[in-house]
C-alpha positions in Angstrom: 0.0 -0.1 0.2 1.3 4.0 -0.4 0.2 7.2 -0.1 0.2 8.9 -3.8 1.7 12.5 -3.5 0.6 14.8 -5.8 2.0 15.6 -8.7 3.7 12.2 -9.1 3.0 10.3 -12.5 1.9 6.8 -12.1 3.2 5.4 -15.2 5.4 6.5 -17.5 4.6 8.0 -21.0 5.6 10.6 -23.1 6.9 14.0 -21.8 7.3 12.0 -17.9 9.6 8.9 -19.2 11.2 9.3 -15.6 10.3 10.3 -12.1 7.2 8.3 -12.0 5.4 5.8 -9.7 6.3 2.8 -11.8 9.9 4.0 -11.6 10.6 4.3 -8.2 8.5 0.8 -7.4 11.2 -0.8 -9.5 14.1 1.2 -7.6 12.8 0.3 -5.0 12.3 -3.2 -5.4 13.4 -4.8 -8.3 11.3 -7.5 -7.8 8.4 -5.8 -9.5 9.9 -5.4 -12.9 9.0 -9.0 -13.1 5.2 -8.3 -12.2 3.1 -6.9 -15.3 2.7 -3.1 -15.3 5.1 -3.2 -12.0 2.5 -4.1 -10.0 -0.1 -1.2 -10.7 -3.2 -2.4 -10.5 -5.3 1.0 -10.6 -4.4 4.4 -11.5 -4.2 7.9 -9.6 -4.3 11.0 -11.7 -1.1 13.0 -11.3 -2.8 15.7 -9.6 -5.1 13.6 -7.5 -3.2 12.1 -4.1 -4.3 9.0 -2.0 -4.3 5.1 -1.3 -3.3 2.7 -3.8 -2.2 -0.9 -3.9 0.5 -2.7 -5.7 1.0 -6.1 -6.0 4.4 -7.9 -6.2 2.9 -11.4 -8.1 1.0 -12.1 -10.9 -1.1 -14.3 -8.5 -1.8 -11.2 -6.7 -2.1 -8.8 -9.6 -4.5 -11.4 -11.3 -6.7 -11.5 -8.1 -6.6 -8.1 -6.9 -7.5 -6.9 -11.3 -10.6 -9.4 -10.9 -11.9 -7.8 -7.9 -11.8 -4.2 -9.1 -13.5 -5.0 -12.0 -15.9 -7.4 -10.2 -16.7 -3.9 -8.0 -15.8 -6.4 -5.0 -13.6 -3.7 -4.1 -14.6 -0.2 -2.0 -13.4 3.3 -3.0 -13.8 6.3 -0.9 -13.1 10.1 -1.9 -12.8 13.4 -0.3 -13.0 16.5 -2.0 -13.5 20.0 -2.0 -16.3 21.5 -4.2 -17.3 24.9 -5.4 -20.9 25.6 -4.3 -23.1 24.5 -2.4 -24.6 20.5 -2.9 -27.7 19.1 -2.2 -26.3 16.9 1.5 -26.5 13.7 -0.6 -26.7 11.8 -4.4 -26.2 9.2 -6.1 -25.3 9.4 -9.5 -25.0 6.9 -12.6 -24.4 8.4 -15.6 -22.8 7.5 -19.2 -19.1 8.9 -19.0 -16.9 8.7 -22.0 -14.2 10.7 -25.0 -15.4 14.4 -24.9 -17.0 14.7 -28.7 -14.8 18.0 -29.4 -12.3 17.3 -26.6 -10.4 14.2 -27.3 -8.7 14.9 -24.3 -11.2 15.1 -21.5 -14.2 13.3 -21.1 -17.5 13.8 -20.7 -21.2 12.4 -19.6 -22.7 11.0 -22.8 -26.2 10.5 -24.1 -25.0 7.4 -25.5 -21.7 5.7 -26.5 -20.4 5.6 -23.0 -19.6 3.9 -20.1 -21.7 3.4 -17.0 -19.9 5.4 -14.0 -21.5 5.2 -10.9 -20.3 7.8 -8.1 -22.2 8.2 -4.7 -21.7 11.3 -2.5 -22.6 12.9 0.4 -22.3 16.6 2.4 -19.8 16.6 4.7 -19.1 20.3 5.6 -20.3 23.5 4.1 -18.2 26.5 3.4 -19.7 30.1 2.5 -18.0 28.8 -1.0 -17.3 25.4 -0.9 -18.0 22.4 0.3 -16.4 19.0 2.1 -17.7 15.8 0.2 -17.0 12.2 0.7 -17.0 10.7 -2.8 -17.7 6.1 -3.1 -17.5 5.3 -6.3 -18.8 1.8 -7.7 -16.6 2.1 -11.0 -13.8 3.0 -12.0 -13.7 5.5 -15.5 -11.2 8.1 -16.3 -11.8 11.0 -14.3 -14.9 9.7 -12.9 -15.8 12.0 -9.9 -14.4 14.9 -11.6 -17.1 14.9 -14.8 -19.5 13.9 -12.3 -19.5 16.8 -10.0 -18.7 19.8 -12.3 -22.2 17.7 -14.3 -23.6 18.3 -11.0 -22.1 22.0 -11.4 -20.1 21.3 -8.3 -16.6 20.5 -10.3 -13.8 19.9 -7.7 -11.7 23.2 -6.4 -8.6 23.7 -8.2 -9.4 21.0 -11.4 -8.1 22.7 -14.6 -9.5 20.9 -16.7 -13.0 20.0 -15.8 -13.7 23.4 -13.3 -14.3 26.3 -14.3 -12.6 30.1 -13.7 -13.4 31.6 -10.6 -13.3 35.2 -9.2 -14.0 34.2 -5.6 -10.7 34.2 -3.8 -9.8 31.3 -1.5 -7.8 31.9 1.9 -5.3 29.3 0.2 -4.8 28.8 -3.6 -4.8 25.9 -4.2 -2.4 24.3 -6.5 -4.0 21.1 -8.0 -8.0 19.6 -7.8 -8.6 18.9 -4.9 -9.7 15.3 -4.3 -7.6 12.9 -2.3 -8.1 9.0 -2.4 -8.5 8.8 1.4 -9.7 4.5 1.6 -9.7 1.9 -0.3 -10.9 -1.9 1.2 -10.5 -5.3 -0.6 -10.0 -8.9 0.2 -6.4 -10.4 0.8 -4.9 -12.0 -2.7 -4.0 -15.0 -0.1 -6.1 -15.2 2.3 -9.1 -13.8 1.7 -9.4 -11.4 4.8 -10.7 -8.1 4.4 -8.8 -5.6 4.3 -9.3 -1.5 5.1 -6.7 1.5 4.4 -6.6 4.7 4.9 -4.5 7.6 3.8 -4.0 11.2 5.6 -4.4 14.2 3.4 -1.5 15.9 2.4 -0.1 19.0 3.5 -1.5 21.8 1.1 -5.1 20.3 1.1 -5.2 19.7 4.9 -3.8 23.5 4.9 -6.5 24.8 2.7 -9.1 23.0 4.9 -7.9 24.0 8.0 -8.0 27.8 7.0 -11.9 27.9 5.4 -12.9 26.0 8.9 -11.5 29.2 10.5 -13.0 31.6 8.5 
């Protein structure tokens, strides 16, 4: 298990050949080199922080991938979003590539993949809200797309958020989205495991400042 910091890319790609999570895993333990994708079972966006599980054997990798595909895992996030959302909501839509902007995802009327998110309001501030989001599916950018679709984009999201003139006590340097908890069955013993990841300093400082206002 690991708590991925913001700004860390998971997989090497064009423009990010080094300094990725995969590079760090291989440096930490060359054994990851014998596992598909260096043991990366799932991913988080570059600027999303939080808990991730990695596998150190092919058998563990296959079983964890099966659990994610079968929706046997529990994935819980926290986020700071704009506006005043309802106390709780279940969001079920189709998500796919944006028809005009191919680098973005979007809610589609048809042709996308089913995506389900459940959120609840934890704290309401003057211009923003602190929410918990449990996802049943794992589509690309799912939470960011769903919250923007509701009219409450994630604070600091430069892709799916709209420019806001209202200043915050601490300027966010990235989207304020954090994978807070992950639960799954141990791939060998079958025992149910649950892991939580603490917030990083940038989110904690902004949240504390909002509470002090």
